[in-house]
N, C-alpha and C positions, 0 to 999 in steps of 0.2 A: 160520703164525699168521693167525687172520681178519684181514680190514683193511675199515675203511669206506670206503676208497676202491674203486670195485670195477665192472664185469662185462659180459658179455656173453654171448649163446648160442653154445655150442659143440656141434654137431650130435654126435648119438651114432653112434659108428663100428658099421657094420653086423657082425652076428652073424659072419657067415664072414670079415671082414676081422679081428675082434679073434682068431679061432683061427689064422689066417694067421699072426699076429704073435707066438704063444705058442710059441716055441721049446723044446727040450729043458732042462729044467733050468731053466727060466724061473720067476718066481714069477706067483701069479695071484690073490693074496690082497691085495685093495687096503689094507685095515689093516694087513697085514704089510708092504706096501710103505712106510707111513708109518712104522711102526715101526723098521724098517733106516734111512731117511732121518733120524730123529730122533738116534739112535745114530751114523750118520757126521757130522751137521752139529754135534753136541757136541763131536765131536774137532779141530773147525776154530778156530783162535785167530783168523786172519786171511784175509782174501781179497782176490783182484785178480781184475776180470774184465772184458769188454766187454759191454754191453748195450744194449737197445732197448726203449723203453715207447710206446705207444700208447692212446688209448681205445677202447673196443668197442662196440657196439651204439649205444645212444641217446648215448653219453658221447663217440663217436668224433669229432664235428664240435664238442665243447666241451674235448676235451683236448689238449695239447699232446704234440707227437712228440718223442722224444728218443732221441739215439743217443750212445754215448762210454765213458768207462773209469771205473770205480769201485774205490776200495780202502777196506775198512773192517776195523777190528780193536777186538776186546772189546766189552763191553757194560757200562754204567755207569749206576745212576740212571735205570733204565727206557728208556735208549737206547743207539746206537751209540756207544761212548768216542770213537772218533776217524775221521774220515772224508774222504775226497778224490774228488771228482768234474772229470773234464774233460769237457764235454760242449757238445753241438750242441743247442739247444731250438727248436723250429719252432713258433710260437704258432698258435693254431687259424685257420683260414681265410688263411694267410699260406703264402707259399713260401720266405720269407727265414728261415736261420737262424741264430739270436745263439749266438755262442762264449762261454762261461765257465768258470772254474775256481772249485771251490768248496771251501772246507775247514775242518775243527773239529779243532783239538788237545786237545780236553778243557777248555780255558779260554778260550780264544779264536776267533772266526768270522771267515773270509775270504772276498771275491769278487774275482776278477779278470775284468773286463768286457774280453775280448780285441778287440772291434770298437771300442769307445769307449775304449780305453785308458784305463781308471780302475782305481784299486785302493781297497777298502773293507775295513776290518778293526775291530772291536769285541768287547766281551765280550758283548754282547748278538746273539742268535742272528738276529734280524730283519735286522740290517745286510746280509744277504745279500738281501734283498729277495724280490719275486714270480718273477724268472726263476732265482736261486739256490735257491729254494725249489721251483721245478719241477724242477730236478736232482736233487731227492732222490728223485724218482720211480722213480730206477734203482737204489734201495737195495732188496736182498734180505735183510731183516734175520734171516732165518732162520739163515744162515750164521754167526752169533755171536751168536744168541739163547740162554740157558742151557737154555731148554726150547723149543726149535725148534719141534716139529711136537704139541705136547701139545695143542692146539686141535682137529688133525685126526684124532688118534686116538682122541679123545673126542669126536668128532662124531655127529651122529644117523644119517647113513645114508654109506655106503661104496661105492665101486663100481669094479672093475678095467674099464678099456676096452681095454687090448692093449698094445701098443708101438708106439711113433710115432717118427720122426726130428725131431729138432730140431737143424737148423744141422749135419747131420753126427754127431750124437750120439744112439744109439739109447736111448730112453727107455721106462720103464713110464709110462703114462698111466693116473692115477688120479681118480676124483671125490669130493669130500666134500661133504656138505651140514652145516653146522655147527650146533651145539646153541645154543639159547636166541636165535641171531639169526638174521636172513632173508638170510643170505649163503651163498653156495656156490662152490666153486672146484674147476677142474682143475689138477691138477699133474702135472709131466714131471720124472721122475728118473731119470738116467743108470744104465742096468744095470750099469754098471761100478763104479760110486762112490756110488750112493743119492744124490748130491747133486743139488740141484734145476737143472735146465736151461729152465725154463719155466713161469709159472703164468697162468692166465687167470682173474681174479676177478670175479664177479658178483652183482650184487643184483635183487631182484625189481622191475618198472617201477614208477615211482614215482605212477602214476595209473592206473585200471582201463583194460585195453586197449592202453595205451602199450608201447613198447618196452623191454626191459632194457638197461643200462646196465653197462660195468665197465671194467679194464685189463687190459694184458697188458704182462708182462715175459719177456723173451729174455736169459739167459745164454750169452756163448760165450767161448770162450777164459780158461777159469778155471782161476786157479793157487791152490792152497791155501797158505797160511801163507810167502808169497812175503818176498824179502828186500827190508825197508825198515827207514827209521827216523825219528825224530822230525820232521826236517824235511819229510818228504812231506805232514805235516798243518800246517806253520807257513806258510803262502805268504808271500813277500815281492815287495816291487814291483819290477817289471822296468825296465829304462832306457825311459824315454821315456813312462813312464805316469804320471799324477796321481794322489796319493792325495785322496779325498773325506772331509771330516769329516762325514758324514752317512750315512743308510742306502740303499742302493741301492733305485732304485725296484721 
């Protein structure tokens, strides 16, 4: 799906490298790859994965860097139904990471500030604050969306870039220019299961002659339909923590 968060320049792979990446029996049609990915993602009900996220280009210095684990279940009311993140967030310009656990069980929202030893809980999603909100950048919503890659399939332009290694996973690299919005993306789908392992989203420069900016999300250690229960998304206050009756900063 297209996103409003986004993007930096990804250099085109030279023609000889593209050809070298096309093995026998492999796909070479970008739109067909997106269709296969759409079919594969529609079969997913829940996922667990490790991920990293950062800004690209003009957004690199302004966006936090994140690394951690995400668990996503279902789709409801135009958003991920239940979610859990165990994340280290490094703010822009800082070398110190802030560790948080964030969750939503469909009714309540939770934040554990692991450094400050504070616990937040409320029916309002805003309770997770800026750091908790930043953790949501590790969301690959396409895993649980009912029409995961319809925007890509119906894009204005598709280009097959070859095969690329993403953290040890051989992937098809495909480029899409979206319809009706000034956004583009490079997607990387596993050649084994057609599920996404990386996406670089990007938009035009905000001012003439400026650098384009965007975001990168890389997925590793992907588990489809992991064994989980409702307690995964309902955080409780650990011993030694203090419950704060306010929203997290």
